[in-house]
C-alpha positions in Angstrom: -7.0 22.4 38.4 -8.0 22.1 34.7 -11.4 23.7 35.4 -9.7 26.6 37.3 -7.2 27.2 34.4 -10.0 27.2 31.8 -12.0 29.5 34.0 -9.0 31.9 34.1 -8.8 31.8 30.3 -12.5 32.5 29.9 -12.3 35.4 32.4 -9.3 36.9 30.6 -11.0 36.7 27.2 -14.1 38.3 28.7 -12.1 41.2 30.0 -10.6 41.7 26.6 -14.0 41.7 25.0 -15.2 44.5 27.2 -12.6 46.7 25.5 -13.0 45.3 22.0 -16.5 43.6 21.6 -16.8 40.9 18.9 -19.8 40.4 16.7 -22.1 37.8 18.2 -25.2 36.0 16.8 -27.6 35.9 19.7 -30.0 33.4 18.1 -27.2 31.0 17.3 -25.9 31.3 20.9 -29.3 30.4 22.3 -29.9 27.3 20.2 -26.4 25.8 20.6 -26.3 26.6 24.4 -29.8 25.2 25.0 -28.6 21.9 23.5 -25.6 22.0 25.8 -27.8 22.6 28.8 -29.8 19.4 28.1 -26.9 17.2 27.4 -24.7 18.3 30.3 -27.6 18.3 32.8 -28.7 14.8 31.9 -25.1 13.6 32.1 -24.5 15.2 35.5 -27.6 13.6 36.9 -26.1 10.2 36.2 -23.3 11.1 38.7 -25.6 12.8 41.3 -26.0 9.8 43.7 -22.3 9.0 44.0 -20.8 12.5 44.2 -20.6 12.6 48.0 -18.8 9.3 48.5 -16.2 9.4 45.7 -13.9 12.3 44.8 -13.6 11.1 41.2 -17.4 11.0 40.7 -17.7 14.5 42.4 -15.1 15.8 39.9 -17.1 14.5 36.9 -20.3 15.8 38.4 -18.9 19.3 38.9 -17.3 19.4 35.5 -20.7 18.6 33.8 -22.6 21.0 36.0 -20.0 23.7 35.2 -20.6 23.0 31.5 -24.3 23.3 32.0 -23.9 26.6 34.0 -21.8 27.9 31.1 -24.5 27.0 28.7 -27.2 28.7 30.8 -25.0 31.9 30.9 -24.6 31.7 27.1 -28.4 31.4 26.7 -29.0 34.4 28.9 -26.4 36.4 27.0 -27.9 35.4 23.7 -31.4 36.5 24.8 -30.1 39.8 26.1 -28.2 40.5 22.8 -31.2 39.6 20.7 -33.5 42.0 22.5 -31.0 44.9 23.2 -28.3 44.5 20.6 -25.7 45.2 23.4 -22.6 43.1 23.0 -21.3 43.7 26.5 -23.7 41.0 27.8 -21.5 38.3 26.4 -18.3 39.1 28.4 -20.4 40.1 31.5 -22.1 36.7 31.6 -18.7 35.0 30.9 -17.3 36.6 34.1 -20.3 35.6 36.1 -20.0 32.0 34.9 -16.3 32.0 35.7 -17.0 33.0 39.3 -19.5 30.2 39.7 -17.1 27.6 38.4 -14.2 28.8 40.6 -16.4 28.7 43.7 -17.8 25.3 42.8 -14.4 23.7 42.1 -12.3 25.2 44.9 -13.5 22.7 47.5 -12.9 19.8 45.0 -9.3 21.1 44.6 -8.7 21.2 48.3 -10.1 17.6 48.7 -7.8 16.4 45.9 -4.7 18.0 47.5 -5.6 16.5 50.9 -5.8 13.1 49.2 -2.5 13.2 47.5 -0.7 14.6 50.6 -2.2 11.9 52.9 -4.1 14.5 55.0 -6.9 13.5 57.4 -10.0 12.9 55.2 -12.8 15.5 55.4 -15.5 14.4 57.9 -13.1 12.6 60.3 -12.1 14.5 63.4 -8.8 13.2 64.8 -9.5 14.4 68.3 -12.8 12.4 68.4 -11.0 9.3 67.2 -8.2 9.7 69.8 -10.8 10.3 72.5 -12.7 7.1 71.5 -9.5 5.0 71.6 -8.4 6.5 74.9 -11.7 5.6 76.5 -11.4 1.9 75.7 -11.1 -0.4 78.8 -7.5 -0.9 79.8 -6.0 1.7 77.5 -3.7 4.0 79.4 -2.3 6.0 76.5 -2.8 6.6 72.8 0.1 7.7 70.6 1.5 7.7 67.0 -2.0 8.2 65.7 -2.2 8.7 61.9 -5.4 8.9 59.8 -5.2 9.2 56.0 -7.1 8.4 52.8 -6.2 5.2 50.9 -8.4 6.1 48.0 -11.3 8.5 47.2 -13.7 6.2 49.2 -11.6 4.5 51.9 -9.8 5.8 55.0 -7.0 4.1 57.0 -5.7 4.5 60.6 -2.5 3.5 62.4 -2.1 3.9 66.2 -0.3 2.5 69.2 -2.3 1.7 72.3 -0.6 1.3 75.7 -2.4 -1.4 77.7 -0.3 -2.1 80.9 -2.4 -5.1 81.9 -1.3 -7.0 78.8 -2.8 -7.8 75.4 -6.6 -7.4 75.6 -7.3 -10.1 73.0 -8.8 -10.3 69.6 -12.3 -9.5 70.7 -11.1 -6.2 72.0 -9.5 -5.4 68.6 -12.5 -6.6 66.6 -14.8 -4.3 68.5 -12.5 -1.3 67.9 -12.4 -2.2 64.1 -16.2 -2.3 64.0 -16.6 1.0 65.9 -14.0 2.8 63.7 -15.9 1.6 60.6 -19.4 2.5 61.9 -18.7 5.7 63.7 -15.9 7.3 61.7 -15.9 5.6 58.3 -12.4 4.2 58.7 -12.2 0.9 56.7 -8.6 -0.2 57.5 -7.0 0.1 60.9 -3.6 -1.1 62.1 -3.4 -1.2 65.9 -0.3 -1.9 67.8 -0.7 -3.0 71.5 2.1 -2.1 73.9 2.3 -3.1 77.6 4.6 -0.3 78.8 7.8 -2.2 79.5 10.0 0.5 81.0 13.1 -1.0 79.4 11.6 -0.8 75.9 9.8 2.5 75.7 8.2 3.2 72.4 10.3 5.7 70.4 7.2 7.1 68.8 5.3 7.9 72.0 6.4 11.6 72.3 4.0 14.0 70.6 6.8 15.8 68.7 7.8 12.6 66.9 6.1 11.9 63.6 
């Protein structure tokens, strides 16, 4: 959100400079921005390996790459100003950089909102999980299935399994835990076994009950 707000500020300032160009030293822009490219790129590479598995690391990576992109834009604007003397290159490149940052951070914002609202983590298909559970031996029904993120790296699951033949045992549950971890990346699972006692029907079984 911070990156998007800053991008909006940069974009607005660029629009104002189209109408009222400000004096710019092209050579100074090139030198300072080139230093920024080196520092931000080297820093971003330190987060490259972990950016896919951790939302915080991805945020840091995108922030540094956005800074590097801004610096590249500034260098290009400086070169253009030095060779042409046209000041409109400065706001034009600023708008281009703003667009790049917005596109790059939009998915990050969506993932962050999903995390804080306990949405299903990206990469986990609830229907596939439900199908897997429904196909376990002895399982007659799957209900009250919930999947959410516990952190930026771990997912959790809670579900009720109806097994009319009785509790299938710890080995049955242990296998499901392993499969959920290996096939879906779900680290923590809470599984409630029900036997379908007609006198004690589960109140959470109906699909319209959350």
